PLY file of the C-alpha trace (Angstrom):
ply
format ascii 1.0
element vertex 224
property float x
property float y
property float z
element edge 223
property int vertex1
property int vertex2
end_header
-30.94 -28.85 -37.81
-33.06 -26.85 -34.47
-34.58 -28.79 -32.34
-37.68 -25.93 -31.54
-40.23 -24.34 -33.02
-40.53 -21.07 -33.41
-44.41 -19.88 -31.90
-43.67 -16.68 -32.22
-44.55 -16.04 -28.39
-42.37 -19.03 -27.54
-39.57 -21.80 -28.73
-41.46 -24.99 -28.05
-38.66 -27.72 -27.52
-39.90 -30.54 -29.10
-36.37 -31.95 -29.36
-36.26 -32.79 -25.67
-38.01 -36.22 -25.69
-35.24 -37.33 -27.63
-32.92 -36.52 -25.15
-34.10 -36.94 -22.45
-37.05 -39.10 -22.54
-40.43 -37.06 -22.07
-41.07 -34.11 -24.00
-41.14 -30.19 -22.74
-43.56 -30.22 -19.79
-45.93 -26.31 -19.31
-45.85 -24.42 -16.89
-49.50 -22.79 -17.65
-48.42 -19.80 -14.68
-47.94 -16.27 -16.07
-49.23 -17.61 -19.67
-52.44 -16.78 -21.31
-55.45 -19.51 -21.94
-54.52 -19.02 -25.82
-50.74 -19.41 -25.60
-51.30 -22.81 -23.67
-53.88 -23.89 -26.01
-51.65 -23.93 -28.93
-48.44 -25.04 -26.92
-50.28 -28.22 -25.75
-51.85 -29.35 -29.03
-48.21 -28.64 -30.91
-47.09 -31.00 -27.98
-50.16 -33.42 -28.75
-48.95 -33.55 -32.36
-45.52 -34.04 -32.05
-45.37 -36.30 -29.07
-49.14 -37.78 -28.59
-48.87 -36.50 -24.79
-48.49 -33.66 -23.49
-48.79 -31.89 -18.98
-49.73 -28.13 -18.00
-48.54 -27.71 -14.34
-50.18 -24.91 -12.23
-53.10 -24.58 -14.59
-56.94 -22.35 -14.36
-59.59 -23.58 -15.43
-59.90 -21.39 -17.97
-56.91 -23.00 -19.76
-58.47 -26.39 -18.72
-61.41 -25.69 -20.78
-59.70 -24.39 -23.61
-57.37 -27.48 -24.08
-60.37 -30.17 -23.11
-62.63 -28.34 -26.09
-59.88 -29.68 -28.13
-58.50 -32.54 -26.80
-61.58 -34.62 -24.15
-59.49 -37.12 -23.76
-56.99 -34.59 -21.89
-57.95 -34.94 -17.95
-58.18 -31.62 -15.28
-57.16 -31.93 -12.55
-58.40 -28.83 -9.78
-56.55 -30.08 -7.10
-53.56 -30.65 -8.28
-53.78 -28.39 -11.09
-52.41 -30.23 -13.59
-53.62 -30.81 -17.18
-52.21 -34.00 -19.15
-52.78 -36.02 -22.05
-51.32 -39.48 -22.15
-48.68 -41.25 -20.13
-45.67 -42.27 -21.15
-45.23 -45.48 -23.53
-43.65 -47.32 -20.66
-44.25 -48.63 -17.09
-40.99 -47.67 -15.32
-39.60 -50.00 -12.78
-40.52 -49.88 -9.30
-43.29 -47.67 -6.58
-42.99 -43.97 -5.92
-44.24 -42.84 -2.34
-45.90 -39.71 -1.74
-45.92 -38.74 1.64
-47.66 -35.28 3.02
-47.37 -34.26 6.43
-50.79 -32.79 6.63
-54.14 -32.13 4.66
-52.94 -29.39 3.73
-49.93 -30.49 1.86
-52.14 -32.11 -0.42
-52.23 -29.84 -3.73
-47.93 -30.02 -3.80
-48.24 -33.83 -3.14
-50.72 -34.55 -6.44
-48.94 -32.35 -8.59
-45.69 -34.66 -7.63
-47.68 -37.81 -8.37
-49.77 -36.81 -10.85
-46.47 -35.78 -12.22
-44.31 -38.98 -11.48
-47.86 -41.13 -12.90
-47.94 -39.29 -16.41
-44.26 -40.42 -16.07
-45.06 -43.83 -16.62
-44.17 -44.36 -12.33
-46.93 -46.39 -10.20
-47.48 -44.00 -7.36
-48.71 -44.78 -3.35
-50.05 -41.75 -1.61
-49.75 -41.90 1.60
-51.05 -38.71 3.12
-51.27 -37.14 6.76
-48.48 -38.81 8.00
-46.62 -35.82 9.97
-44.48 -35.99 12.73
-47.25 -34.27 15.29
-48.28 -38.07 15.44
-45.59 -39.93 14.96
-48.02 -42.73 15.44
-49.74 -42.66 12.18
-45.56 -42.52 10.58
-44.76 -45.77 11.65
-47.99 -47.27 11.20
-46.72 -46.95 7.28
-43.16 -47.65 7.71
-43.68 -51.25 5.57
-45.67 -49.60 2.42
-43.31 -46.87 2.94
-39.97 -48.95 2.61
-41.50 -51.22 -0.45
-41.34 -48.12 -1.86
-38.19 -47.48 -5.05
-38.08 -43.53 -4.29
-39.90 -41.06 -1.03
-41.51 -38.27 -1.90
-41.91 -36.56 1.22
-44.42 -33.27 0.96
-44.32 -30.75 4.44
-44.90 -27.47 5.83
-44.43 -25.88 8.77
-41.13 -26.87 10.30
-40.78 -29.99 7.84
-39.49 -32.61 9.97
-41.06 -35.42 8.45
-38.55 -35.94 6.10
-35.74 -36.17 8.66
-37.62 -39.20 10.22
-38.92 -40.86 6.73
-34.84 -40.60 5.87
-33.65 -42.23 8.87
-36.34 -45.81 8.24
-35.79 -46.28 4.34
-32.58 -47.04 2.14
-34.07 -45.08 -0.97
-33.60 -42.03 -2.25
-36.22 -39.29 -0.59
-36.73 -36.40 -2.47
-38.33 -33.49 -0.04
-40.40 -30.92 -0.77
-41.29 -27.63 1.53
-44.55 -26.24 1.57
-45.55 -23.17 2.05
-48.04 -24.27 4.49
-47.70 -22.89 7.84
-47.53 -19.57 10.44
-45.86 -16.48 10.19
-42.63 -17.69 11.22
-42.80 -20.37 7.92
-42.20 -17.37 6.10
-44.24 -18.70 3.46
-42.27 -22.16 3.21
-38.64 -20.82 3.65
-38.10 -21.71 7.23
-39.07 -25.46 6.09
-36.53 -25.13 2.97
-33.48 -24.28 5.38
-34.85 -26.85 7.83
-35.36 -30.48 4.90
-31.48 -28.83 3.64
-29.83 -29.32 7.17
-31.60 -32.59 7.39
-29.61 -35.17 9.48
-30.33 -37.73 7.44
-28.50 -39.19 5.20
-29.67 -39.78 1.16
-32.33 -36.49 1.56
-32.39 -34.30 -1.68
-34.37 -31.19 -1.35
-36.36 -28.95 -4.57
-37.70 -25.42 -4.09
-40.85 -24.27 -2.58
-43.94 -26.31 -3.01
-42.42 -27.76 -6.43
-44.15 -30.69 -6.27
-43.42 -31.13 -10.24
-40.01 -31.22 -9.62
-40.26 -34.10 -7.11
-41.99 -35.52 -9.39
-40.01 -35.14 -11.92
-36.93 -35.94 -10.23
-38.54 -39.56 -9.26
-39.31 -40.80 -12.73
-35.80 -39.62 -13.84
-34.97 -42.04 -10.92
-36.77 -44.55 -12.07
-35.92 -44.09 -16.46
-32.25 -45.27 -14.57
-33.21 -48.42 -13.26
-35.40 -48.80 -16.32
-32.08 -48.33 -18.72
-29.79 -50.41 -16.42
-27.47 -47.68 -15.82
0 1
1 2
2 3
3 4
4 5
5 6
6 7
7 8
8 9
9 10
10 11
11 12
12 13
13 14
14 15
15 16
16 17
17 18
18 19
19 20
20 21
21 22
22 23
23 24
24 25
25 26
26 27
27 28
28 29
29 30
30 31
31 32
32 33
33 34
34 35
35 36
36 37
37 38
38 39
39 40
40 41
41 42
42 43
43 44
44 45
45 46
46 47
47 48
48 49
49 50
50 51
51 52
52 53
53 54
54 55
55 56
56 57
57 58
58 59
59 60
60 61
61 62
62 63
63 64
64 65
65 66
66 67
67 68
68 69
69 70
70 71
71 72
72 73
73 74
74 75
75 76
76 77
77 78
78 79
79 80
80 81
81 82
82 83
83 84
84 85
85 86
86 87
87 88
88 89
89 90
90 91
91 92
92 93
93 94
94 95
95 96
96 97
97 98
98 99
99 100
100 101
101 102
102 103
103 104
104 105
105 106
106 107
107 108
108 109
109 110
110 111
111 112
112 113
113 114
114 115
115 116
116 117
117 118
118 119
119 120
120 121
121 122
122 123
123 124
124 125
125 126
126 127
127 128
128 129
129 130
130 131
131 132
132 133
133 134
134 135
135 136
136 137
137 138
138 139
139 140
140 141
141 142
142 143
143 144
144 145
145 146
146 147
147 148
148 149
149 150
150 151
151 152
152 153
153 154
154 155
155 156
156 157
157 158
158 159
159 160
160 161
161 162
162 163
163 164
164 165
165 166
166 167
167 168
168 169
169 170
170 171
171 172
172 173
173 174
174 175
175 176
176 177
177 178
178 179
179 180
180 181
181 182
182 183
183 184
184 185
185 186
186 187
187 188
188 189
189 190
190 191
191 192
192 193
193 194
194 195
195 196
196 197
197 198
198 199
199 200
200 201
201 202
202 203
203 204
204 205
205 206
206 207
207 208
208 209
209 210
210 211
211 212
212 213
213 214
214 215
215 216
216 217
217 218
218 219
219 220
220 221
221 222
222 223
């Protein structure tokens, strides 16, 4: 029996929840509002929850008309319905270097919350004013997983990686002046961090970071 359903314009992976613990997530960019509406409805029917990333307001209007209990966050551009049936142990701290990084950070935070994580948002603690970061040191160390979201030269995660004994997931953003190269400079800086325990997702990929944090805590919950 196939674990996917052929909807004509897509093949929906309805078996993913059974395999991974979470349903397929819809990447909204490039899809029409009508396509997102159909996919969302089917995911909601099968799993009782759904998540769309990089959603437009038109997509949100179409979905919320049928599912008024769904939520659309304009900052993160997430459309979400329901969340995991269980709360995962521990806490995810989501840090940003600056205020301009918040949209990507909120995508990470919203994704992790939808997966059943408790999230602590600690924004605008970039190393250009390092006292801001150090003043939150104890709070950051309380987290089970730390997500660091930063643009410019991306130094935030190297500093954080040297402060905590937990996994650090780095998210480079496309925030920065010309030599930032739309996030490539930040990406390379984070990938060459001298701090141990830092892993890096793609540029502006808050979803990937939030999902990875959720999978780490799911592993803890399962005791494996």
